[in-house]
N, C-alpha and C positions, 0 to 999 in steps of 0.2 A: 437405544438408550441415549445416544448422542443427539439424535433428533429431538427426543423428549426434553433434554436439557435446554436446548435453544428455545423451545416453545414455552417451557415452564418458567424460565428465567428471563424472558425477553424484556420485561419492564425493568428489572433490576440491571440488566446489561445496559440499557439505554441511560439509566440514571447514573451508573458508574462511569460511563463514557462522558456524560455531561459534566460530572464532577471533575474528572481528570483533565478535560480540555478547558474547563471554565464555562464556555458556551459551545454546545454542539447540538444540532437539531435532532430530537428524538426520532423524527420521521426518517432522517438520513441514516441514523444508526440502525433502525429497524430494517431498512432496505439493504444497507451494505453489510452490517455485521450480524444480522439474524437471518432474514429471508435470503440473503445472498449466499448463505452456506447450505441452505436446505436442499437446493437442487442437486448438488454433487452428492450429498449424503443419500438422498432418495434414489438417485441414479445407481449408486453403488449397491444399495440394498436390493433394488429391482433386478440387477443383472448379476448378482454375486454367484448364484448357482451355475450360470452359464460360463462365467469367467473361470470358475474352479475346475471345469471339466478338463481332463487330459486332452491334448491336441495330438492327433496322429500325424506321423511323418513317414515319408518313404524310407523303407529299409534298403540299405545299399548292399551290393555284392561284397563278400560272399555270404553275409549273414542271412540274406533273404532266402538263400537256397536251403538253409537249415530251419526255415519256418519262423525265424525271429520277427518280432514286431517292434516298431519304434514309435515312441510318443514322448511328449513333453509333459511332465507333471510339475505344476508350479508349487513352490514352497515359500513360506514366509522368510523374510530376511532375519527377523529377530526383534531387536529393539531399535526403534528409530527416534532420533532426537529432533526436536523442533525448536528453533530460536525464532520467535515471532516478533514483529515490530510494533511500534506504538501507534501508527497512523490508522490501521484497521486491525486492532489486536485480536478481536474475536474471530473475524472472518479469516485472518491469515494464520489462525491456530486450528479452527474447526475444518476449514476447507481441505488442507492436506490430510487431516485425520480420516477423511472419507476413503482415500486410497490406502492409507496405512492400516486401518482396521479391516478393510475389504480383503487385503492380502494376508490377514491373520497375524499382524505384528502387534507389538506393544509400543507404547509411546512414552517418552520423557519430554517435558515441555519447559522451556525457559522463556516466559513472556517478558516484555520490556519493563524496566523500572520507571520509565517515563509515564506509565499509566498504572500506578500502584493499586488503585481501587479496583480497576478492571482485572488486573492480574490476580489480586486476592480473591475476587469473586469467581474467576475461573478455577482457582484452586479449590474453592468451596464446592463449586458445581461438580467437578470431576470426583471429588471425594465422596459426594453424596450418591453417586451412581456406579462408581468403578472401584475395584480393589486397587491399592497402590501398586501392585505388581502388574496391573493392566495399563494404568495411566498414572503418572506422577508429575506434579507441577512444582517447579522450584522458583521461588520468587527471590528478589534481591538485586543488588547493584552489579557493577562491572566485575567485581571479584567473583561473584557467583557465575556470571557469564563466562569468565575465563576458565574457571574450573569445569564448567559444563562442557565447553568446547573441547576440552582435553580428554573427555571420557571415550572409551573404546566402543562407540556405537556401531551398529551394522550399517547404518546410513544416517546422515545428518542433513537437515534442511535449514537453510538460513535465508531470511528475508530482511534486507536492510541496506545500510550504506556500504559502498565499496571499500572505504577505509577500514571499517570494522571487519568486513569479510576477509580481508588479507590476514588479520590476526586469527580469525576462526580457521582459515585454511591452513595456516602454519601449525596451529594446535592439533588439528585433525590429522595432519600429515604424519605426526609421530606414531599414530596408531593405524595409518593407512585407511582411514575412514572415508568411504565414498561420500561426496558432497553434492547437494543440489543448491545452487546459489541463485536467488532472485534479487538482482541489484538495481541500482538506479541508472539514469542516463539523461540525455537531452532529447525531448520529444518535440520535433518541429511540426509546424502547420504551414502549408504552402497554399496561398490563395491565388487563383488564376485571374487573368485579366477580366474574364466574364463572370466572376463569382457574384452571387447574390449577397451583397455585403451585410445586410441586416441579418439574414438567415445565418450567414457564416459567423458573425459576431455573437449572435444568440447562442450558437452551439459551442463556440470557443470559450466564451465567458462562463457558460454553464459548466463546462469541463474544468475550467480554471478555478471556479469558486466552490466546487464540491469539496468539502472538507478544507476550505480555504487554501486549495491548491496543494495540500499535503497528501499527494497521491502520485505514484510513479507514472501513471497514465495521463497526468495533467499536461496540457500544452505548455512547453517550456519557452518557446519563442515562436513568433509568427513572421513569415515572409509575405509582404504585401506589395502589390504593384505600386510603384512610386507615385503615380498620378492619383491613386485612390487611398493613400495613407490617411489623410484627414477624414475621409469618409468612414474608414474603419474605426478611427478614434471616436467619432460621433456615434456610430452604431454600437460601439462597446459601451459608451456611457448609457445609451438607451437600454441596452440589454441588462446592465447591472441595476439600473433604477427600476426596471420592471420586476426583477427578482427580489431586490432588497431596497425598498423605499428608504430605510434607515439601516445602519450597520452597528453602531457602537453598543447599544443595549438590546439589539435584536438577538434573541436566543437561537434563531435559526442560522445566523451567520457565525461560522465556527471560528474560535480563537486559535492562534498559533499555540502549539502544545506547551511551551515553557519559555522562560526568560532567555535561556541559551539560544534557542532557535529564533526567538524574536530579535535578539541582538545580531545574530548571523544575517538575518534578512535586512535589518537596518544598515548593516555594514555594506551589503551589496548596493543598496540605494546610495549611500554616501560615496562609495567608490565610483559608481557610474556617474553621479553628478559631478564629481571632481574631474572626471575624464571627458566631460562634455555632453553627457546624455541629458535629454529633456524629460523630466518626470511629470507624468499626467496622472494625478490622483483622482480617482473616481469616488466621490463622496456625495451621494445624492442628497442627503439632509444637511450637508455642510457641518458635520459634527467635529468636535475637538477631541482628537485621539491622544493628546498628551497626558491627560488625566483619566485613567481608566483602571478598573480592578482586574481586567483581563489583558491578554497579550494580543489584541486585535490590530490588524493593519488593513487599511482600506485597499481595495484593488487598485493597482498602480501600473500604468503602461509606461514603458521606457522607450523613448524615441531616440534616433541617432546613436544607437549603441554600436560599439566596436568590439572586436573579438578579444582585445586585451583586458576587457572589464571582467571582474570576478563573476558577474551574473551570467556571462556568456561562457564561462569556463567550468562552472559548478552546476550540479542539479539544484534547481531553485527551491522546490518543496515549500511553496508559499504563494500568496496572492499577487505576485509580481510577474509582469509579462513584457519582455522585450519585444519590440516591433522593428524589424529590419525591412527596408524597402528595396525594391529592385526595378531596374528599367527593362531588362531583358533576361531571358533564361538561356 
């Protein structure tokens, strides 16, 4: 049933994500939020009978003398909560459901309020194929999330920011709910002295520009040999221009999710510039981003960054890339 929902609703999923982001490539949404979920679901379906079998274990003395047998019989936990994020809202809801359903559990889902159309669509999707006692979706803002976190789940999955995770963890602690947390971080890329600079820049900028950098796996800063820094900047310009000849009105170049995160990213740029960083905006068509209906930011390299800058202390989650150079390792 879950696989069928993704297949049947794939076009509406892509449209809802486009509306929530302002601009988001339908091809990207198909790959990340639809097809990216199917592998795990099909794997669980294929192996479920084997996973369900009891596993024999050695019977220890003295019970073995009495003819006793030992085995492990796996049982469902019960009800599992999912608090899913806004950057890949469908993928990070449906992917954990593969394991939850395979283990015989029920699910309660709280999707992000930052993607309201996608969240409402997921509620509609599950209601069309599941009884509410099997899967229930709860939409709403922070107050709903706070109440959701305090429920006595048998397990709770949270994907999102570390600051929010602290509140979720405190709420879950009152009921001793076991937690699985998938949080952010700083993902460095190190280029060696002999690196193929154009190939490296192509790969780095591809990872950085997927979903406009709004992904926990995106490169967060790059360490480049000092003598090759300018070469990396040039290669990055070429990489971006090859992928996106224009950015502002290009529906394939994803917008920053909302004004709050747009302002956060702009504050990183301002802070870095005030503290001496050199900002290199990569804008292939030389477009004016000051007047736009969406929250788009052109890919920007930051040179001469220092560790006291906000952009080096926080997860970026946007199309900004600090570049640090080194003389030796």
